GUVOKE-198938 format. One record per residue (C-alpha): residue number from 1; residue in three letters; x, y, z. Coordinates in steps of 0.1 Angstrom, whole numbers. Layout:
N
+-----+-----+-------+-------+-------+
|   k |   r |    xx |    yy |    zz |
+-----+-----+-------+-------+-------+
| NUM | ALA |     X |     Y |     Z |
...
+-----+-----+-------+-------+-------+
end
This chain:
62
+-----+-----+-------+-------+-------+
|   k |   r |    xx |    yy |    zz |
+-----+-----+-------+-------+-------+
|   1 | UNK |    32 |   191 |    20 |
|   2 | UNK |    -4 |   184 |    14 |
|   3 | UNK |     3 |   146 |    17 |
|   4 | UNK |    21 |   151 |    50 |
|   5 | UNK |    -9 |   169 |    65 |
|   6 | UNK |   -34 |   144 |    52 |
|   7 | UNK |   -13 |   115 |    65 |
|   8 | UNK |    -8 |   130 |   100 |
|   9 | UNK |   -45 |   138 |   102 |
|  10 | UNK |   -53 |   102 |    93 |
|  11 | UNK |   -29 |    89 |   119 |
|  12 | UNK |   -44 |   113 |   145 |
|  13 | UNK |   -78 |    99 |   140 |
|  14 | UNK |   -66 |    63 |   141 |
|  15 | UNK |   -46 |    70 |   173 |
|  16 | UNK |   -76 |    86 |   190 |
|  17 | UNK |   -98 |    57 |   179 |
|  18 | UNK |   -73 |    31 |   193 |
|  19 | UNK |   -70 |    52 |   225 |
|  20 | UNK |  -108 |    51 |   229 |
|  21 | UNK |  -110 |    13 |   222 |
|  22 | UNK |   -83 |     4 |   248 |
|  23 | UNK |   -93 |    29 |   274 |
|  24 | UNK |  -117 |     7 |   294 |
|  25 | UNK |  -136 |    27 |   320 |
|  26 | UNK |  -117 |    60 |   312 |
|  27 | UNK |  -127 |    83 |   284 |
|  28 | UNK |   -94 |    80 |   265 |
|  29 | UNK |   -61 |    64 |   271 |
|  30 | UNK |   -39 |    94 |   264 |
|  31 | UNK |    -6 |    74 |   267 |
|  32 | UNK |   -16 |    49 |   240 |
|  33 | UNK |   -30 |    76 |   217 |
|  34 | UNK |    -1 |    99 |   222 |
|  35 | UNK |    24 |    72 |   217 |
|  36 | UNK |     9 |    60 |   185 |
|  37 | UNK |     7 |    95 |   171 |
|  38 | UNK |    43 |   102 |   182 |
|  39 | UNK |    54 |    71 |   162 |
|  40 | UNK |    34 |    83 |   132 |
|  41 | UNK |    50 |   118 |   134 |
|  42 | UNK |    85 |   103 |   137 |
|  43 | UNK |    79 |    80 |   107 |
|  44 | UNK |    66 |   108 |    85 |
|  45 | UNK |    95 |   130 |    96 |
|  46 | UNK |   119 |   103 |    86 |
|  47 | UNK |   102 |    98 |    53 |
|  48 | UNK |   103 |   135 |    46 |
|  49 | UNK |   140 |   137 |    56 |
|  50 | UNK |   150 |   108 |    34 |
|  51 | UNK |   131 |   122 |     4 |
|  52 | UNK |   149 |   156 |     8 |
|  53 | UNK |   183 |   140 |    12 |
|  54 | UNK |   178 |   118 |   -19 |
|  55 | UNK |   167 |   149 |   -39 |
|  56 | UNK |   199 |   168 |   -28 |
|  57 | UNK |   221 |   139 |   -38 |
|  58 | UNK |   205 |   140 |   -73 |
|  59 | UNK |   210 |   177 |   -76 |
|  60 | UNK |   247 |   176 |   -66 |
|  61 | UNK |   254 |   146 |   -89 |
|  62 | UNK |   245 |   165 |  -121 |
+-----+-----+-------+-------+-------+
end
């Protein structure tokens, strides 16, 4: 769980930084930052789900 929080915090910072870099005259491009963070959350969720499903397969096979 600690790895998940650290990973999402890292991706949040990267997403905000990219949003600031591509914003131009605006303060922050929320669409870009939010989209990148949504992709990161989906990827981490998929990784967490795959890890749990593999662990369940190992338990039921014994």
